[in-house]
N, C-alpha and C positions, 0 to 999 in steps of 0.2 A: 835345485836336482834331476829336474827336466834336462838341461841344459847337460848336465853330467852324463844321463843315460845314453842323450843324443849324442856325443859327443863318444862315448864309448861304442856306440852302435856302427855310427861311420867307417872308425878305426879298424874295428873288430870286421867289418863287413867285406872291406877290400881283400882282406887274406882269403878270409871266406868264398868269395866268391870266385874269384882267382883258383884256388885249388877246385871249389866245383867244374866250376870250366878244364880245366885238365884233366880231370874225373869223366865227367863226358867225350872229349875226344878221346880219351885214351879207348876206351869202349864204343865209340861209336863205328860204323862200316863205313866212313869216311878215313878214318886211320888205317883201316885193316887194305884201302886200296892201296897196290903199287902205287900209283902217281902223286899220292900224300904225301906232303910233307914229313917227312918221320922225325924232327927236331925240335914241330914244331909242340908238342907235350911236354918234353923234358924242358926245352924253355919256361913253359905257363907253367911248371911246378917247381921250377928253382925259383922264378918271379914270386909264385905265389909263399916258400918257404921263406924269400927275404922280407915278403908284406905281412909275413907275419911274427919274424923277429922284429921287424920297426913296430909294430903291432903293440907286441909286447912290453919292449921298451916305454915304447907312449906311454903304456898300461901300469909300468913299472911306476914311468916319470909323475903321471898324474896324482897313484897313489902317494907319493914323495909329498907333492905339492898339496893333498887335500890333508896331508899327516903335519908337514906345517904349517898349516892356514888353521889348525885344530889348536897346534902348541899358540900360534902367535894372539888367538881368539882367547885363548885360555889367558894368556899373560893380558891382553889389553882389558880382560872382565877384570882381572887382579889389579891390575892398576888404576884400571875406573872405581876398585871400594877401599883402593887406597886412600885415592884423590876424592872419593864423598867422606872416606872415613876423616881427612884430613877438612875438607870445608866443614864439615861436625862440627871437628873440634878447633878450629878456628873461630867459628860460629859462638860455641860457650864461651871460650875463651873473650871472646867481645861482648859479650850477655856479662861476663863477670868485668869486664874492663869499663862497660857501665853501669852498673851494680854500684861499684865501688867510684867511682865517677859522680855519681848520683848522691853516695853517703857521704862524700867528701867536700860535695858541694853544701851539703842540710846542714853538715859541721859549725863550716864556714857561717853560715846564714845564723845559727845558736850562737855564735861567738860573736857574728855584727849587729845582730837586732836585738832588740829584746822589745818592742812592739809584735804584739799578738798576731795584732792581724796583716802585719808585714811580713813576719813569720810565716803565715801561712801561706798569704799569695804566692809567697816563694818557694817555700814548699811543693805545691799544685804546679808551679810551674817545673820543677826540676821530677817530679814524679807525669809530668805528661812528657817531659823528653824522653824518659826512661821510656815511655809506652810508645811511644812510635819509632825509639831504636828497635826496640823488638818487634816492633810491625815491619821494620825495615825487610829482611829478607823477602815476606812474603808479598810485598806489595809493588808497584813498579811507578815513576813517578811524576805520573798523573793521576793519581788515584791521593783522594785524602779523605782522614779519617774524622768527625765530630765526636770524639773520646768524653765522655762524663764524667770526673774525678769529684767523686764526695767523702768529705770528713766528717763522723758525728764522733760527738764525745758523750759520756757518762756521767750525767745529773751527779751521782755519788759509786763513787768504785767500790765492788765488795758489794752492793746490793741489787744486781741487776734484776732482778724478779718483781722487786719494786719501785726501778725506777725506769725512766724512760731514758731512748739514748735523742738528743738534739741534734741538727745540721749545725756545723760552726763555715763549713764552705763550701763551695763548689768552683769546679771549674769547667767551664762548657765554651768551647773552641778556644778563643782568647781574652774568654771575660770571666773574672773569680768573683765572685758572688759571697755574700759575709750575711751573720746568722740574721742582725736585720732587714736583707733583702728579703726573706723566704717567707714575710707575710705576704706579699703578691710573685714572688716566683715561686715555681711549682718544682718539686720534688719529690724522686722515688726512694720510699725507706724499704722495700719489698728484704724480704732475710736480713736484715743488719740485725733487730732485737736478738732473733737468729744465733745466728753466726757470732753477737758477742755472748748468750746464756752458754751455747754449747763448746766455746770457744775454740773453733778448726771453723776453714775458706769454706765456701758457699758458693755452688756457682748455678748457671743456669742459661740453658743455651735455646735460645729462639731464632730458628732458620742462622742466619748470619750474625748474630746478636750474641755475646758473651757479656752474661749479668755475673760481675764477682765480687765475694763480700768476704773482707779478711779482717778478723779481729787484731786492734791494735795495743799487744801485751807490755806491760813495763813492772819489773819488780815480780813478775807472777800474776801481777793484778790484769784483767782488762780495763781499759783507759778510754775505748773506743773503738768506732770503726772504721777502717775504709772501705768504699763501693768504688767499683770502677765498670763502665757500662761500653765496652767497645764490639767494632765488626771484625770479622774473624774472615779471612781469607784462602784459598786453595782447597784444594780437594779435601773429601772427609779426615783422610787420615792428617792433611797438614794442619789439619784444623784441631784434632785431638793432642797434637804435639806441640802448636799454639797456646793450649789451653792450658798444657802439662806443664810450657815453660813459665808461665804466666804466671802458675801456683807456685812454680820452685823460688820465680825470682820475687815475689811479691811477697812470699812469707820471711825472708831474709829480711827486705828491705823495708815490711813492718816493723822491726826494730829498731830502726833510725826514726820513720815516723812519727812510733810510739815517743822516742825523745823528742820532737822535735811539738809534740803537744805537750807533756810534761815538763821541761825545760822553762818554756813561760811562767807556766803557772808555778813553781817553784823558785823563782825570780819574783812572781809578785808576791810569795807568801816570804821573801825576804824582808822586801820591803817594805809592806805591811802594815801594819797594825794589825793585830788578829779582835779586837773591839770594836776599834773606829772604821777600820777599815782605810783609815787617814794613812800617809803614808808615817815607819817610821823614824825615829831619832836621831839612826847610823843614815840611815837614804836624805836625813833634809840637811845634817851638816855632808854629805858630797853635795845635792844643789845648793847650798846655798854656797858652796866656795866656787864651783863651778860659774855661780849666778854674780859672786864678788869677783870673778875673774874680770869677765865678761865686762861689767858695766868699769870695771880701772883699764881696758884696752881699749874700748873704745869710749869710754866717757859718757856711760849710759846711766839715768838713775835707777837705782836700787831702793826697796826698801821691805821692812820687817816689820811683822807684827806680832805679837807674843800675848796669849789670851788666856786668863784663868778663871775656871768657874768661882764664882761668890759660895763661902761655906758649904763646897760640898763635901767637907766629913759630916758635918751636921746632917746632912740629908741622905747618906750612905746611915747614920746614928739611929736617924729618925725612922726611916723609910724599909732600910737595906741594900745593901749595895746591887742585888739587883735591879732595883732602879737608880741606882748612882749609873750604872752600866745603860740603865735605857737615856738618861739624860745623854750620858755622853755621845752616844749611839747618834742622836736625835740631835744633837748640837754639832754633831761633825759632818750631819746631812746637812743642815741648815749652812753652812759654812759651803760643801762643796758647791750647792745654789747658788751661793751668791757671789764667788770669786769667775773671774776673768779663765780662758782657756789655757794662758800662759801661766798664770799663777800656780801657784799648789799649793794644799795644808796638809798638816803634820803633825802627830799627837807628838808633842817633845817630853811628856813624863806625867802621869798620875790624871791629873784634871788640866796640864796644861796643856795647849795646842797653838801651832805656829802658823805663819802664814806670809811665804816668801812672796812677793810683787816684784817680777822683772820688771824695768822698763816704766815703773811709775814711782815720782815724787812725792816726796813726806806729803803733801797736800791731799793727793788722792789715796796715799794708806789713809790719813787720818780721817776722810768720808766714808771710805769703807768701814774701818773698826768704828765709828756712829753708827754706821746702816749695821752693822752685823751687831752692835749693845743692843741697841731699839730690839730689832725683832729678835733675840733671843729675851729679853724682860717682856715683852710679848708676847709668848710663847708659853700655852699651856703643857706641861708635861704632865703622860698619863703614867699614876705611881700604884702598883699593886696594892690591895688597898692592906692596912696595917692589922695585921693579927694581935693576936693576946700577949706575946713577948715583943711587940713594939719593933718587927722586922717583918716589913712586906715582904714573902717571897709566894706563894700560888693565894688566891682571893676564892673563897668559899661560897656557895650559891646564894649565903644570905648579905656577903658582903658588897658593896658597893666599891668599882675603882676610885682614885682620887686624881685629882690634878691638882700639880704643884709650882711654883712658879721660879724660876731661877734665875738671876743675874749675872754677869761676865767683866770684870776691870780686862783695859787690853791697853797697852803698851805699845806706842811706835817707834823707830829712828829711822834713820837713813843713811844711805854710805855717805862716806865723805874721803875724799882724794889723801888724806895726811892719815886714814887708816892700814893698818898693819897688817890684817889680817882679818878672818870672820869672827875673833874672840868680839874683837871691839865692838862692831855692828851688834851681836846677840850684849853682849853686854849693854849698851846703850836701851835699846827695847826692852832687858828684864827691868833695868832699872824707870822705865817710865812704866811698865807695869807697875811696879814698887810701890811708882808715886801716886800708881790711882787706888792702892788696896789701901797706901797709907791714909787717903785723902777721902776717904766715903766708897769705896768699890762702885760698882757699877757706872765707872764713868771708865773715859778715853783719858790717857795723857799721852802726851809727845816730848821725845827727849830732847831736851834744848841746854844749851851750856854757854 
């Protein structure tokens, strides 16, 4: 502005000064003298007039330039606003793409994996990648983040006030910790229960750190909480934008995270017997078929044990079905503790259990069956005291719990090359079990042809 005023002054000063000189000379005594050059004042006046016209033209040109500059600035500002809007829209679109990509990755994980810890680990990796992509517009290439991402689960959905939330997994840096690690690895549960009970996103900011807790909801029921601790970058306004962005993104993303927690649980319920917590008969048939094909393709040994509790109906009739359930559960736990990690136990039906032993010859299966027989026979099972009706349901203060002894019969069979399918292997193990039953019970028999 100062430069513009200086320019106007210089342009206007020349004609003004010229006109002033012409006036002075016109009325001065020197001009009145007969010896003075009479044409000088008219020439000076003409020059002043021309200079004045020139100044007016320059002033008009200056006004035009100023007006054009204002128009250009207006257009430039409008262009900048459009550019900024485009950047904002592009960033929003990019965020949506990242969210869809993360959702797709977790869907693929749920389709490909059934192990709960594997699903949790991969899910946290995807969540960390999504969080980094949301940080990207506010960070430089040299900045790094030590985000903490943690998933909590509700022990009994629907009863939050009476139950606590326990940690399932935590990702810190590039390492993932699971439930078994939290005895030694510290974790923060601030705002977790409040977020679950009120079913809303809570956030706490301390300087440049954001603590965000989001409830995980499936079928309108809170089943867990996602907790994120991350660093905010930029000005106060930018930090506010980051908080709003994280809230909106994870409000959507939490739906797929809830599915990631619930799906393995649903799958586990599908393949697991509700009473004994052993695998179900349907899963038994699927797994035995898989092991059968592996044994055939690689010429590996495969054995099957069928186990049946002796006189189990008598236990139910004498002590009640509650006692029968207790016996089944304890026998199942005893089997799980006795078999290798590569082997698996199943509830085949009623009181009949099955054990698949991959890469195990018949001799190894027979030894395991004999050890199980002895353990079951030597175990004393706790039965509720018998009430007057002959069915032990709940013991009174005057009644003492009784301990009963249970035995089991077991049959073992081994895969052979001439077998067509798993039905033959099951049939042979069943025949061995039937032989053990018919020849006195509480014994192990091996199929022999």
